[in-house]
PQR file of N, CA, C, O and H, with PARSE charges and radii, in Angstrom:
ATOM      1  N   MET A   1       0.756  -1.185  -0.010 -0.4000 1.5000
ATOM      2  CA  MET A   1      -0.110  -0.064  -0.023 -0.0000 2.0000
ATOM      3  C   MET A   1       0.717   1.055  -0.049  0.5500 1.7000
ATOM      4  O   MET A   1       1.569   1.224   0.823 -0.5500 1.4000
ATOM      5  N   ASP A   2       0.496   2.060  -1.233 -0.4000 1.5000
ATOM      6  CA  ASP A   2       1.651   3.428  -0.853 -0.0000 2.0000
ATOM      7  C   ASP A   2       1.009   4.204  -0.068  0.5500 1.7000
ATOM      8  O   ASP A   2      -0.159   4.043   0.284 -0.5500 1.4000
ATOM      9  H   ASP A   2      -0.196   1.922  -1.941  0.4000 1.0000
ATOM     10  N   LEU A   3       1.973   5.377   0.354 -0.4000 1.5000
ATOM     11  CA  LEU A   3       1.906   6.380   1.502 -0.0000 2.0000
ATOM     12  C   LEU A   3       0.364   6.822   0.961  0.5500 1.7000
ATOM     13  O   LEU A   3      -0.627   6.554   1.640 -0.5500 1.4000
ATOM     14  H   LEU A   3       2.922   5.507   0.069  0.4000 1.0000
ATOM     15  N   GLU A   4       0.289   7.381  -0.062 -0.4000 1.5000
ATOM     16  CA  GLU A   4      -1.120   8.343  -0.591 -0.0000 2.0000
ATOM     17  C   GLU A   4      -2.131   7.285   0.048  0.5500 1.7000
ATOM     18  O   GLU A   4      -3.011   7.518   0.877 -0.5500 1.4000
ATOM     19  H   GLU A   4       1.094   7.599  -0.614  0.4000 1.0000
ATOM     20  N   GLU A   5      -1.823   6.174  -0.485 -0.4000 1.5000
ATOM     21  CA  GLU A   5      -3.631   5.305  -0.256 -0.0000 2.0000
ATOM     22  C   GLU A   5      -3.786   4.896   1.519  0.5500 1.7000
ATOM     23  O   GLU A   5      -4.760   4.355   2.043 -0.5500 1.4000
ATOM     24  H   GLU A   5      -1.109   5.985  -1.159  0.4000 1.0000
ATOM     25  N   ARG A   6      -2.719   5.272   2.086 -0.4000 1.5000
ATOM     26  CA  ARG A   6      -3.156   5.115   3.668 -0.0000 2.0000
ATOM     27  C   ARG A   6      -3.916   6.535   4.105  0.5500 1.7000
ATOM     28  O   ARG A   6      -3.441   7.661   3.954 -0.5500 1.4000
ATOM     29  H   ARG A   6      -1.928   5.712   1.660  0.4000 1.0000
ATOM     30  N   PRO A   7      -5.285   6.185   4.715 -0.5600 1.5000
ATOM     31  CA  PRO A   7      -6.117   7.095   5.681  0.2800 2.0000
ATOM     32  C   PRO A   7      -5.284   7.808   6.439  0.5500 1.7000
ATOM     33  O   PRO A   7      -4.399   7.209   7.050 -0.5500 1.4000
ATOM     34  N   ARG A   8      -5.402   9.153   6.539 -0.4000 1.5000
ATOM     35  CA  ARG A   8      -4.633  10.013   7.078 -0.0000 2.0000
ATOM     36  C   ARG A   8      -5.166   9.885   8.801  0.5500 1.7000
ATOM     37  O   ARG A   8      -6.284   9.660   9.264 -0.5500 1.4000
ATOM     38  H   ARG A   8      -6.120   9.640   6.043  0.4000 1.0000
ATOM     39  N   PRO A   9      -3.946  10.117   9.418 -0.5600 1.5000
ATOM     40  CA  PRO A   9      -4.545  10.007  11.210  0.2800 2.0000
ATOM     41  C   PRO A   9      -5.525  11.316  11.258  0.5500 1.7000
ATOM     42  O   PRO A   9      -5.547  12.216  10.419 -0.5500 1.4000
ATOM     43  N   ARG A  10      -6.372  11.208  12.497 -0.4000 1.5000
ATOM     44  CA  ARG A  10      -7.138  11.622  12.899 -0.0000 2.0000
ATOM     45  C   ARG A  10      -7.017  13.321  13.019  0.5500 1.7000
ATOM     46  O   ARG A  10      -7.734  14.245  12.633 -0.5500 1.4000
ATOM     47  H   ARG A  10      -6.354  10.476  13.179  0.4000 1.0000
ATOM     48  N   GLY A  11      -6.076  13.258  13.560 -0.4000 1.5000
ATOM     49  CA  GLY A  11      -4.850  14.607  13.964 -0.0000 2.0000
ATOM     50  C   GLY A  11      -4.439  15.029  12.979  0.5500 1.7000
ATOM     51  O   GLY A  11      -3.789  16.036  13.259 -0.5500 1.4000
ATOM     52  H   GLY A  11      -5.494  12.508  13.873  0.4000 1.0000
ATOM     53  N   ASP A  12      -4.434  14.859  12.023 -0.4000 1.5000
ATOM     54  CA  ASP A  12      -3.824  15.190  10.721 -0.0000 2.0000
ATOM     55  C   ASP A  12      -4.334  16.592  10.287  0.5500 1.7000
ATOM     56  O   ASP A  12      -5.528  16.786  10.058 -0.5500 1.4000
ATOM     57  H   ASP A  12      -4.962  14.041  11.795  0.4000 1.0000
ATOM     58  N   LEU A  13      -2.991  17.975  10.134 -0.4000 1.5000
ATOM     59  CA  LEU A  13      -3.716  19.485  10.178 -0.0000 2.0000
ATOM     60  C   LEU A  13      -4.238  19.130   8.417  0.5500 1.7000
ATOM     61  O   LEU A  13      -5.021  19.949   7.935 -0.5500 1.4000
ATOM     62  H   LEU A  13      -2.021  17.818  10.320  0.4000 1.0000
ATOM     63  N   ALA A  14      -4.027  18.559   7.988 -0.4000 1.5000
ATOM     64  CA  ALA A  14      -4.447  18.482   6.284 -0.0000 2.0000
ATOM     65  C   ALA A  14      -5.668  18.533   6.383  0.5500 1.7000
ATOM     66  O   ALA A  14      -6.443  19.387   5.953 -0.5500 1.4000
ATOM     67  H   ALA A  14      -3.391  17.893   8.379  0.4000 1.0000
ATOM     68  N   SER A  15      -5.978  17.063   7.297 -0.4000 1.5000
ATOM     69  CA  SER A  15      -7.293  16.374   7.189 -0.0000 2.0000
ATOM     70  C   SER A  15      -8.116  17.636   7.598  0.5500 1.7000
ATOM     71  O   SER A  15      -8.863  18.293   6.873 -0.5500 1.4000
ATOM     72  H   SER A  15      -5.349  16.369   7.646  0.4000 1.0000
ATOM     73  N   GLN A  16      -7.885  17.791   8.627 -0.4000 1.5000
ATOM     74  CA  GLN A  16      -8.441  19.109   9.541 -0.0000 2.0000
ATOM     75  C   GLN A  16      -9.137  20.090   8.396  0.5500 1.7000
ATOM     76  O   GLN A  16     -10.319  20.251   8.090 -0.5500 1.4000
ATOM     77  H   GLN A  16      -7.278  17.257   9.216  0.4000 1.0000
ATOM     78  N   LEU A  17      -7.925  20.669   7.900 -0.4000 1.5000
ATOM     79  CA  LEU A  17      -8.024  21.722   6.724 -0.0000 2.0000
ATOM     80  C   LEU A  17      -9.473  21.081   5.709  0.5500 1.7000
ATOM     81  O   LEU A  17     -10.378  21.879   5.470 -0.5500 1.4000
ATOM     82  H   LEU A  17      -6.965  20.538   8.149  0.4000 1.0000
ATOM     83  N   ALA A  18      -9.551  19.966   5.299 -0.4000 1.5000
ATOM     84  CA  ALA A  18     -10.057  19.593   4.448 -0.0000 2.0000
ATOM     85  C   ALA A  18     -11.723  19.521   4.688  0.5500 1.7000
ATOM     86  O   ALA A  18     -12.520  19.586   3.753 -0.5500 1.4000
ATOM     87  H   ALA A  18      -8.815  19.318   5.493  0.4000 1.0000
ATOM     88  N   THR A  19     -12.120  19.373   6.122 -0.4000 1.5000
ATOM     89  CA  THR A  19     -13.195  19.217   6.652 -0.0000 2.0000
ATOM     90  C   THR A  19     -13.980  20.476   6.863  0.5500 1.7000
ATOM     91  O   THR A  19     -15.204  20.600   6.811 -0.5500 1.4000
ATOM     92  H   THR A  19     -11.472  19.320   6.882  0.4000 1.0000
ATOM     93  N   GLU A  20     -12.852  21.610   7.167 -0.4000 1.5000
ATOM     94  CA  GLU A  20     -13.479  22.992   6.928 -0.0000 2.0000
ATOM     95  C   GLU A  20     -14.394  23.537   5.862  0.5500 1.7000
ATOM     96  O   GLU A  20     -13.983  23.758   4.723 -0.5500 1.4000
ATOM     97  H   GLU A  20     -11.858  21.509   7.209  0.4000 1.0000
ATOM     98  N   SER A  21     -15.651  23.755   6.244 -0.4000 1.5000
ATOM     99  CA  SER A  21     -16.623  24.342   5.603 -0.0000 2.0000
ATOM    100  C   SER A  21     -15.836  25.884   4.592  0.5500 1.7000
ATOM    101  O   SER A  21     -15.114  26.547   5.336 -0.5500 1.4000
ATOM    102  H   SER A  21     -15.984  23.576   7.169  0.4000 1.0000
ATOM    103  N   LEU A  22     -15.882  26.245   3.648 -0.4000 1.5000
ATOM    104  CA  LEU A  22     -15.647  27.079   3.063 -0.0000 2.0000
ATOM    105  C   LEU A  22     -16.533  28.178   2.556  0.5500 1.7000
ATOM    106  O   LEU A  22     -16.162  29.317   2.270 -0.5500 1.4000
ATOM    107  H   LEU A  22     -16.469  25.707   3.043  0.4000 1.0000
ATOM    108  N   ASP A  23     -17.871  27.648   2.472 -0.4000 1.5000
ATOM    109  CA  ASP A  23     -19.152  28.403   1.922 -0.0000 2.0000
ATOM    110  C   ASP A  23     -18.904  29.567   2.674  0.5500 1.7000
ATOM    111  O   ASP A  23     -18.864  30.582   1.979 -0.5500 1.4000
ATOM    112  H   ASP A  23     -18.172  26.723   2.704  0.4000 1.0000
ATOM    113  N   SER A  24     -18.724  29.734   3.884 -0.4000 1.5000
ATOM    114  CA  SER A  24     -18.874  31.495   4.425 -0.0000 2.0000
ATOM    115  C   SER A  24     -17.747  32.376   4.147  0.5500 1.7000
ATOM    116  O   SER A  24     -17.713  33.492   4.665 -0.5500 1.4000
ATOM    117  H   SER A  24     -18.756  28.910   4.448  0.4000 1.0000
ATOM    118  N   LEU A  25     -16.780  31.948   3.335 -0.4000 1.5000
ATOM    119  CA  LEU A  25     -15.669  32.663   3.265 -0.0000 2.0000
ATOM    120  C   LEU A  25     -15.500  33.510   2.233  0.5500 1.7000
ATOM    121  O   LEU A  25     -15.316  32.895   1.183 -0.5500 1.4000
ATOM    122  H   LEU A  25     -16.808  31.041   2.915  0.4000 1.0000
ATOM    123  N   SER A  26     -15.490  34.851   2.103 -0.4000 1.5000
ATOM    124  CA  SER A  26     -15.359  35.777   1.096 -0.0000 2.0000
ATOM    125  C   SER A  26     -14.318  35.482   0.023  0.5500 1.7000
ATOM    126  O   SER A  26     -13.615  34.479   0.150 -0.5500 1.4000
ATOM    127  H   SER A  26     -15.641  35.351   2.957  0.4000 1.0000
ATOM    128  N   HIS A  27     -14.190  36.199  -0.907 -0.4000 1.5000
ATOM    129  CA  HIS A  27     -13.505  35.969  -2.286 -0.0000 2.0000
ATOM    130  C   HIS A  27     -11.985  36.412  -1.600  0.5500 1.7000
ATOM    131  O   HIS A  27     -10.995  35.695  -1.748 -0.5500 1.4000
ATOM    132  H   HIS A  27     -14.761  37.013  -1.010  0.4000 1.0000
ATOM    133  N   ASP A  28     -11.962  37.418  -0.999 -0.4000 1.5000
ATOM    134  CA  ASP A  28     -10.822  37.896  -0.700 -0.0000 2.0000
ATOM    135  C   ASP A  28     -10.119  37.030   0.398  0.5500 1.7000
ATOM    136  O   ASP A  28      -8.891  36.949   0.388 -0.5500 1.4000
ATOM    137  H   ASP A  28     -12.765  38.000  -0.878  0.4000 1.0000
ATOM    138  N   GLU A  29     -11.015  36.251   1.537 -0.4000 1.5000
ATOM    139  CA  GLU A  29     -10.444  35.321   2.377 -0.0000 2.0000
ATOM    140  C   GLU A  29     -10.013  34.117   1.679  0.5500 1.7000
ATOM    141  O   GLU A  29      -8.972  33.569   2.040 -0.5500 1.4000
ATOM    142  H   GLU A  29     -12.013  36.318   1.545  0.4000 1.0000
ATOM    143  N   LEU A  30     -10.728  33.632   0.683 -0.4000 1.5000
ATOM    144  CA  LEU A  30     -10.224  32.746   0.286 -0.0000 2.0000
ATOM    145  C   LEU A  30      -8.651  32.648  -0.432  0.5500 1.7000
ATOM    146  O   LEU A  30      -7.680  31.906  -0.288 -0.5500 1.4000
ATOM    147  H   LEU A  30     -11.574  34.077   0.389  0.4000 1.0000
ATOM    148  N   ASN A  31      -8.971  33.792  -1.254 -0.4000 1.5000
ATOM    149  CA  ASN A  31      -7.267  34.238  -1.655 -0.0000 2.0000
ATOM    150  C   ASN A  31      -6.295  34.492  -0.580  0.5500 1.7000
ATOM    151  O   ASN A  31      -5.104  34.457  -0.888 -0.5500 1.4000
ATOM    152  H   ASN A  31      -9.760  34.395  -1.371  0.4000 1.0000
ATOM    153  N   ALA A  32      -6.631  34.745   0.647 -0.4000 1.5000
ATOM    154  CA  ALA A  32      -5.598  34.790   1.816 -0.0000 2.0000
ATOM    155  C   ALA A  32      -5.341  33.448   2.712  0.5500 1.7000
ATOM    156  O   ALA A  32      -4.490  33.200   3.566 -0.5500 1.4000
ATOM    157  H   ALA A  32      -7.599  34.773   0.898  0.4000 1.0000
ATOM    158  N   ARG A  33      -6.327  32.749   2.220 -0.4000 1.5000
ATOM    159  CA  ARG A  33      -6.109  30.914   2.927 -0.0000 2.0000
ATOM    160  C   ARG A  33      -5.415  30.595   1.761  0.5500 1.7000
ATOM    161  O   ARG A  33      -4.400  29.965   2.057 -0.5500 1.4000
ATOM    162  H   ARG A  33      -7.019  32.950   1.526  0.4000 1.0000
ATOM    163  N   ILE A  34      -5.533  30.761   0.570 -0.4000 1.5000
ATOM    164  CA  ILE A  34      -4.565  29.792  -0.586 -0.0000 2.0000
ATOM    165  C   ILE A  34      -3.229  30.392  -0.575  0.5500 1.7000
ATOM    166  O   ILE A  34      -2.244  29.658  -0.654 -0.5500 1.4000
ATOM    167  H   ILE A  34      -6.358  31.273   0.330  0.4000 1.0000
ATOM    168  N   GLY A  35      -3.066  32.112  -0.452 -0.4000 1.5000
ATOM    169  CA  GLY A  35      -1.805  32.337   0.055 -0.0000 2.0000
ATOM    170  C   GLY A  35      -0.884  31.444   1.106  0.5500 1.7000
ATOM    171  O   GLY A  35       0.212  30.885   1.138 -0.5500 1.4000
ATOM    172  H   GLY A  35      -3.866  32.709  -0.388  0.4000 1.0000
ATOM    173  N   LEU A  36      -1.958  31.659   1.885 -0.4000 1.5000
ATOM    174  CA  LEU A  36      -0.919  30.884   3.559 -0.0000 2.0000
ATOM    175  C   LEU A  36      -0.429  29.803   2.921  0.5500 1.7000
ATOM    176  O   LEU A  36       0.763  29.748   2.620 -0.5500 1.4000
ATOM    177  H   LEU A  36      -2.848  32.113   1.860  0.4000 1.0000
ATOM    178  N   LEU A  37      -1.403  28.686   2.601 -0.4000 1.5000
ATOM    179  CA  LEU A  37      -1.573  27.366   2.281 -0.0000 2.0000
ATOM    180  C   LEU A  37      -0.288  27.476   1.398  0.5500 1.7000
ATOM    181  O   LEU A  37       0.581  26.750   1.882 -0.5500 1.4000
ATOM    182  H   LEU A  37      -2.372  28.731   2.845  0.4000 1.0000
ATOM    183  N   GLU A  38       0.066  28.006   0.479 -0.4000 1.5000
ATOM    184  CA  GLU A  38       1.112  28.132  -0.702 -0.0000 2.0000
ATOM    185  C   GLU A  38       2.529  28.320   0.117  0.5500 1.7000
ATOM    186  O   GLU A  38       3.562  27.705  -0.149 -0.5500 1.4000
ATOM    187  H   GLU A  38      -0.640  28.596   0.086  0.4000 1.0000
ATOM    188  N   LEU A  39       2.394  29.154   1.015 -0.4000 1.5000
ATOM    189  CA  LEU A  39       3.375  29.771   1.860 -0.0000 2.0000
ATOM    190  C   LEU A  39       3.948  28.295   2.315  0.5500 1.7000
ATOM    191  O   LEU A  39       5.041  27.954   1.862 -0.5500 1.4000
ATOM    192  H   LEU A  39       1.556  29.653   1.231  0.4000 1.0000
ATOM    193  N   GLU A  40       3.117  27.270   3.346 -0.4000 1.5000
ATOM    194  CA  GLU A  40       3.026  26.392   4.077 -0.0000 2.0000
ATOM    195  C   GLU A  40       3.921  25.547   2.841  0.5500 1.7000
ATOM    196  O   GLU A  40       4.951  24.921   3.090 -0.5500 1.4000
ATOM    197  H   GLU A  40       2.230  27.548   3.714  0.4000 1.0000
ATOM    198  N   ILE A  41       3.405  25.646   1.684 -0.4000 1.5000
ATOM    199  CA  ILE A  41       4.016  24.425   0.974 -0.0000 2.0000
ATOM    200  C   ILE A  41       5.412  24.563   0.785  0.5500 1.7000
ATOM    201  O   ILE A  41       6.347  23.770   0.896 -0.5500 1.4000
ATOM    202  H   ILE A  41       2.568  26.155   1.482  0.4000 1.0000
ATOM    203  N   MET A  42       5.343  25.622   0.508 -0.4000 1.5000
ATOM    204  CA  MET A  42       6.864  26.037   0.107 -0.0000 2.0000
ATOM    205  C   MET A  42       7.544  25.853   0.934  0.5500 1.7000
ATOM    206  O   MET A  42       8.611  25.304   0.660 -0.5500 1.4000
ATOM    207  H   MET A  42       4.584  26.267   0.417  0.4000 1.0000
ATOM    208  N   ARG A  43       7.229  26.257   2.464 -0.4000 1.5000
ATOM    209  CA  ARG A  43       8.247  25.876   3.485 -0.0000 2.0000
ATOM    210  C   ARG A  43       8.600  24.141   3.569  0.5500 1.7000
ATOM    211  O   ARG A  43       9.665  23.526   3.634 -0.5500 1.4000
ATOM    212  H   ARG A  43       6.362  26.704   2.686  0.4000 1.0000
ATOM    213  N   THR A  44       6.973  23.648   3.529 -0.4000 1.5000
ATOM    214  CA  THR A  44       7.548  22.251   3.560 -0.0000 2.0000
ATOM    215  C   THR A  44       8.521  21.292   2.467  0.5500 1.7000
ATOM    216  O   THR A  44       9.088  20.233   2.734 -0.5500 1.4000
ATOM    217  H   THR A  44       6.108  24.147   3.476  0.4000 1.0000
ATOM    218  N   VAL A  45       8.505  22.113   1.032 -0.4000 1.5000
ATOM    219  CA  VAL A  45       9.235  21.741  -0.201 -0.0000 2.0000
ATOM    220  C   VAL A  45      10.680  21.601   0.624  0.5500 1.7000
ATOM    221  O   VAL A  45      11.281  20.577   0.948 -0.5500 1.4000
ATOM    222  H   VAL A  45       8.044  22.974   0.815  0.4000 1.0000
ATOM    223  N   ALA A  46      11.077  23.248   0.885 -0.4000 1.5000
ATOM    224  CA  ALA A  46      12.135  23.711   1.229 -0.0000 2.0000
ATOM    225  C   ALA A  46      12.932  22.514   2.105  0.5500 1.7000
ATOM    226  O   ALA A  46      13.956  21.947   1.724 -0.5500 1.4000
ATOM    227  H   ALA A  46      10.589  24.081   0.623  0.4000 1.0000
ATOM    228  N   HIS A  47      12.236  22.270   3.340 -0.4000 1.5000
ATOM    229  CA  HIS A  47      12.565  21.505   4.423 -0.0000 2.0000
ATOM    230  C   HIS A  47      13.000  20.168   4.072  0.5500 1.7000
ATOM    231  O   HIS A  47      14.010  19.572   4.445 -0.5500 1.4000
ATOM    232  H   HIS A  47      11.404  22.731   3.649  0.4000 1.0000
ATOM    233  N   ARG A  48      11.864  19.710   3.115 -0.4000 1.5000
ATOM    234  CA  ARG A  48      12.060  18.286   2.438 -0.0000 2.0000
ATOM    235  C   ARG A  48      13.086  18.237   1.540  0.5500 1.7000
ATOM    236  O   ARG A  48      13.492  17.099   1.305 -0.5500 1.4000
ATOM    237  H   ARG A  48      11.043  20.194   2.812  0.4000 1.0000
ATOM    238  N   ASP A  49      13.665  19.202   0.925 -0.4000 1.5000
ATOM    239  CA  ASP A  49      14.825  19.163  -0.454 -0.0000 2.0000
ATOM    240  C   ASP A  49      15.894  19.450   1.004  0.5500 1.7000
ATOM    241  O   ASP A  49      16.763  18.605   0.790 -0.5500 1.4000
ATOM    242  H   ASP A  49      13.336  20.126   1.116  0.4000 1.0000
ATOM    243  N   LYS A  50      16.164  19.916   1.883 -0.4000 1.5000
ATOM    244  CA  LYS A  50      17.379  20.409   2.698 -0.0000 2.0000
ATOM    245  C   LYS A  50      17.437  18.956   3.699  0.5500 1.7000
ATOM    246  O   LYS A  50      18.579  18.613   4.004 -0.5500 1.4000
ATOM    247  H   LYS A  50      15.459  20.603   2.057  0.4000 1.0000
ATOM    248  N   ALA A  51      16.447  18.201   4.155 -0.4000 1.5000
ATOM    249  CA  ALA A  51      16.761  16.945   4.457 -0.0000 2.0000
ATOM    250  C   ALA A  51      17.069  15.876   3.786  0.5500 1.7000
ATOM    251  O   ALA A  51      17.469  14.835   4.308 -0.5500 1.4000
ATOM    252  H   ALA A  51      15.519  18.479   3.907  0.4000 1.0000
ATOM    253  N   SER A  52      16.890  16.072   2.481 -0.4000 1.5000
ATOM    254  CA  SER A  52      17.250  15.017   1.091 -0.0000 2.0000
ATOM    255  C   SER A  52      18.837  15.396   0.997  0.5500 1.7000
ATOM    256  O   SER A  52      19.634  14.464   1.101 -0.5500 1.4000
ATOM    257  H   SER A  52      16.564  16.917   2.057  0.4000 1.0000
ATOM    258  N   ALA A  53      19.292  16.616   0.819 -0.4000 1.5000
ATOM    259  CA  ALA A  53      20.886  17.015   0.647 -0.0000 2.0000
ATOM    260  C   ALA A  53      21.057  16.347   1.935  0.5500 1.7000
ATOM    261  O   ALA A  53      21.232  15.149   1.714 -0.5500 1.4000
ATOM    262  H   ALA A  53      18.644  17.373   0.735  0.4000 1.0000
ATOM    263  N   HIS A  54      21.079  16.559   2.966 -0.4000 1.5000
ATOM    264  CA  HIS A  54      21.461  16.057   4.238 -0.0000 2.0000
ATOM    265  C   HIS A  54      21.980  14.725   4.103  0.5500 1.7000
ATOM    266  O   HIS A  54      23.136  14.316   4.209 -0.5500 1.4000
ATOM    267  H   HIS A  54      20.937  17.533   3.146  0.4000 1.0000
ATOM    268  N   ARG A  55      20.746  14.037   3.809 -0.4000 1.5000
ATOM    269  CA  ARG A  55      20.797  12.217   3.723 -0.0000 2.0000
ATOM    270  C   ARG A  55      22.000  12.390   2.763  0.5500 1.7000
ATOM    271  O   ARG A  55      23.120  12.050   3.142 -0.5500 1.4000
ATOM    272  H   ARG A  55      19.807  14.369   3.723  0.4000 1.0000
ATOM    273  N   ALA A  56      21.760  13.006   1.300 -0.4000 1.5000
ATOM    274  CA  ALA A  56      22.776  12.483   0.327 -0.0000 2.0000
ATOM    275  C   ALA A  56      24.077  12.934   0.939  0.5500 1.7000
ATOM    276  O   ALA A  56      24.935  12.058   0.825 -0.5500 1.4000
ATOM    277  H   ALA A  56      20.849  13.282   0.992  0.4000 1.0000
ATOM    278  N   ALA A  57      24.430  13.842   1.451 -0.4000 1.5000
ATOM    279  CA  ALA A  57      25.713  14.131   2.061 -0.0000 2.0000
ATOM    280  C   ALA A  57      26.238  13.096   3.332  0.5500 1.7000
ATOM    281  O   ALA A  57      27.454  12.988   3.482 -0.5500 1.4000
ATOM    282  H   ALA A  57      23.734  14.553   1.544  0.4000 1.0000
ATOM    283  N   ALA A  58      25.603  12.572   3.961 -0.4000 1.5000
ATOM    284  CA  ALA A  58      25.793  11.316   4.957 -0.0000 2.0000
ATOM    285  C   ALA A  58      26.414  10.198   3.833  0.5500 1.7000
ATOM    286  O   ALA A  58      27.527   9.696   3.672 -0.5500 1.4000
ATOM    287  H   ALA A  58      24.614  12.660   3.839  0.4000 1.0000
ATOM    288  N   GLU A  59      25.037  10.069   3.107 -0.4000 1.5000
ATOM    289  CA  GLU A  59      25.468   8.617   2.509 -0.0000 2.0000
ATOM    290  C   GLU A  59      26.729   8.782   1.599  0.5500 1.7000
ATOM    291  O   GLU A  59      27.309   7.788   1.162 -0.5500 1.4000
ATOM    292  H   GLU A  59      24.134  10.477   3.237  0.4000 1.0000
ATOM    293  N   ALA A  60      27.114   9.963   1.340 -0.4000 1.5000
ATOM    294  CA  ALA A  60      28.283   9.676   0.292 -0.0000 2.0000
ATOM    295  C   ALA A  60      29.475   9.876   0.916  0.5500 1.7000
ATOM    296  O   ALA A  60      30.590   9.634   0.452 -0.5500 1.4000
ATOM    297  H   ALA A  60      26.643  10.771   1.695  0.4000 1.0000
ATOM    298  N   LEU A  61      29.150  10.419   2.203 -0.4000 1.5000
ATOM    299  CA  LEU A  61      30.346  10.208   3.592 -0.0000 2.0000
ATOM    300  C   LEU A  61      30.673   8.967   4.084  0.5500 1.7000
ATOM    301  O   LEU A  61      31.843   8.616   4.243 -0.5500 1.4000
ATOM    302  H   LEU A  61      28.245  10.616   2.580  0.4000 1.0000
ATOM    303  N   PHE A  62      29.876   8.390   4.295 -0.4000 1.5000
ATOM    304  CA  PHE A  62      29.860   6.862   4.667 -0.0000 2.0000
ATOM    305  C   PHE A  62      29.656   5.441   3.622  0.5500 1.7000
ATOM    306  O   PHE A  62      29.538   4.240   3.867 -0.5500 1.4000
ATOM    307  H   PHE A  62      28.926   8.674   4.166  0.4000 1.0000
ATOM    308  N   ARG A  63      29.680   6.236   2.381 -0.4000 1.5000
ATOM    309  CA  ARG A  63      29.741   5.253   1.626 -0.0000 2.0000
ATOM    310  C   ARG A  63      31.131   4.299   1.228  0.5500 1.7000
ATOM    311  O   ARG A  63      32.201   4.909   1.206 -0.5500 1.4000
ATOM    312  H   ARG A  63      29.775   7.212   2.183  0.4000 1.0000
ATOM    313  N   SER A  64      31.142   3.080   0.968 -0.4000 1.5000
ATOM    314  CA  SER A  64      32.781   2.279   0.897 -0.0000 2.0000
ATOM    315  C   SER A  64      33.242   2.924   0.173  0.5500 1.7000
ATOM    316  O   SER A  64      32.399   3.494  -0.520 -0.5500 1.4000
ATOM    317  H   SER A  64      30.274   2.585   0.985  0.4000 1.0000
ATOM    318  N   PRO A  65      34.291   3.176  -0.073 -0.5600 1.5000
ATOM    319  CA  PRO A  65      35.377   3.750  -1.411  0.2800 2.0000
ATOM    320  C   PRO A  65      35.290   2.997  -2.601  0.5500 1.7000
ATOM    321  O   PRO A  65      35.445   1.889  -2.087 -0.5500 1.4000
ATOM    322  N   PRO A  66      35.158   2.766  -3.801 -0.5600 1.5000
ATOM    323  CA  PRO A  66      35.175   1.915  -4.445  0.2800 2.0000
ATOM    324  C   PRO A  66      36.328   0.951  -4.825  0.5500 1.7000
ATOM    325  O   PRO A  66      37.418   1.524  -4.835 -0.5500 1.4000
ATOM    326  N   ASP A  67      36.365  -0.271  -5.117 -0.4000 1.5000
ATOM    327  CA  ASP A  67      37.267  -1.051  -5.202 -0.0000 2.0000
ATOM    328  C   ASP A  67      38.419  -1.519  -6.056  0.5500 1.7000
ATOM    329  O   ASP A  67      38.368  -2.346  -6.967 -0.5500 1.4000
ATOM    330  H   ASP A  67      35.480  -0.737  -5.109  0.4000 1.0000
ATOM    331  N   ARG A  68      39.735  -0.682  -5.497 -0.4000 1.5000
ATOM    332  CA  ARG A  68      40.630  -0.117  -6.791 -0.0000 2.0000
ATOM    333  C   ARG A  68      41.154  -1.409  -7.260  0.5500 1.7000
ATOM    334  O   ARG A  68      41.551  -1.364  -8.425 -0.5500 1.4000
ATOM    335  H   ARG A  68      39.776  -0.010  -4.757  0.4000 1.0000
ATOM    336  N   SER A  69      41.276  -2.654  -6.617 -0.4000 1.5000
ATOM    337  CA  SER A  69      42.260  -3.896  -6.557 -0.0000 2.0000
ATOM    338  C   SER A  69      41.962  -4.873  -7.996  0.5500 1.7000
ATOM    339  O   SER A  69      42.701  -5.663  -8.585 -0.5500 1.4000
ATOM    340  H   SER A  69      40.953  -2.690  -5.671  0.4000 1.0000
ATOM    341  N   ALA A  70      40.377  -4.383  -8.293 -0.4000 1.5000
ATOM    342  CA  ALA A  70      40.159  -4.718  -9.878 -0.0000 2.0000
ATOM    343  C   ALA A  70      40.770  -4.374 -10.825  0.5500 1.7000
ATOM    344  O   ALA A  70      40.841  -5.328 -11.599 -0.5500 1.4000
ATOM    345  H   ALA A  70      39.777  -3.741  -7.814  0.4000 1.0000
ATOM    346  N   SER A  71      41.329  -3.404 -11.254 -0.4000 1.5000
ATOM    347  CA  SER A  71      42.040  -2.834 -12.183 -0.0000 2.0000
ATOM    348  C   SER A  71      42.979  -3.137 -12.598  0.5500 1.7000
ATOM    349  O   SER A  71      43.510  -2.464 -13.482 -0.5500 1.4000
ATOM    350  H   SER A  71      41.271  -2.629 -10.624  0.4000 1.0000
TER
END
């Protein structure tokens, strides 16, 4: 089962946001909400990319050196 297929935990913030009614929000309030969500997406992507770079650096540091006796 892929991560996307698993149900979200009940306390998950994205699930809470998805259940909120948007009916009472004005056009300006919807635009403000979208702006905040876009900022949070950018923050999350930046953190993910930083974590990936950190992991790649650690893997490169601890990778076994190539076997040079085979040449």
